[in-house]
C-alpha positions as CSV (number, residue, x, y, z in Angstrom):
1,M,105.9,109.5,81.7
2,F,105.7,112.2,78.9
3,D,107.2,111.1,76.3
4,W,104.5,108.0,76.5
5,M,102.1,110.0,77.2
6,S,103.3,112.2,73.6
7,Q,102.8,108.7,71.1
8,K,99.8,108.5,72.6
9,G,98.2,111.6,71.6
10,K,94.0,111.2,72.1
11,K,94.8,108.2,74.2
12,A,96.8,111.2,76.6
13,W,93.0,111.2,78.2
14,Q,92.4,108.2,78.7
15,F,95.3,107.3,80.7
16,L,95.0,110.7,82.3
17,I,91.2,110.1,83.5
18,W,92.2,106.6,85.1
19,F,94.8,107.6,86.7
20,L,92.9,109.9,89.0
21,I,90.6,108.2,89.8
22,F,93.2,104.8,90.4
23,S,95.2,108.0,91.7
24,Y,93.0,108.3,95.1
25,I,93.3,104.9,96.1
26,P,96.4,105.6,98.2
27,I,95.9,109.3,98.3
28,L,93.1,109.2,100.5
29,P,95.0,107.2,103.7
30,A,98.2,109.2,103.1
31,Y,96.6,112.0,103.1
32,F,95.7,112.2,106.5
33,I,99.4,110.8,107.7
34,M,101.2,112.9,105.4
35,S,100.5,115.3,107.9
36,L,102.5,114.7,110.3
37,E,105.9,116.2,111.2
38,G,108.5,113.6,110.4
39,L,109.5,110.1,109.7
40,L,106.1,109.3,109.3
41,G,105.3,111.7,106.5
42,L,108.1,112.0,104.1
43,T,107.1,107.8,104.1
44,A,103.9,108.4,103.6
45,L,104.9,110.8,100.2
46,I,107.2,107.7,99.6
47,Y,104.5,105.5,99.0
48,V,102.5,108.5,97.0
49,A,104.8,108.1,94.5
50,I,105.6,104.5,94.8
51,S,101.7,103.4,94.2
52,M,101.8,106.3,91.5
53,L,104.4,104.2,89.8
54,I,102.4,101.5,90.0
55,I,99.6,102.5,88.9
56,F,100.7,103.9,85.5
57,K,102.6,101.0,85.5
58,L,99.9,98.3,85.5
59,Y,97.6,100.8,82.8
60,I,100.6,100.8,80.4
61,R,101.0,96.9,80.9
62,Y,97.2,96.6,80.8
63,E,97.3,98.5,77.2
64,N,99.1,96.2,75.9
65,Q,97.4,93.4,77.1
66,V,94.3,95.1,74.4
67,N,96.8,96.0,71.7
68,I,97.6,92.2,72.1
69,K,94.5,91.3,71.2
70,K,93.2,93.7,68.9
71,S,96.5,92.1,66.2
72,I,96.1,89.1,67.1
73,K,91.3,88.8,66.0
74,S,92.4,90.9,63.1
75,V,95.1,88.2,62.0
């Protein structure tokens, strides 16, 4: 993830803002579940980690589609 962000430069700020906005969608319900102890809290923590990974991958896929459309229009 950090290698990808270092390659993007100025786009990294756009990614961070986008990531923070959409990361609150899975965090808010999981926040209350994580306050519980035991296996349920651990499951919520894993849920948050997996959802962050999915959000990151969706952003990369969306950006690749935008770049492909720009390159097609320039030709």
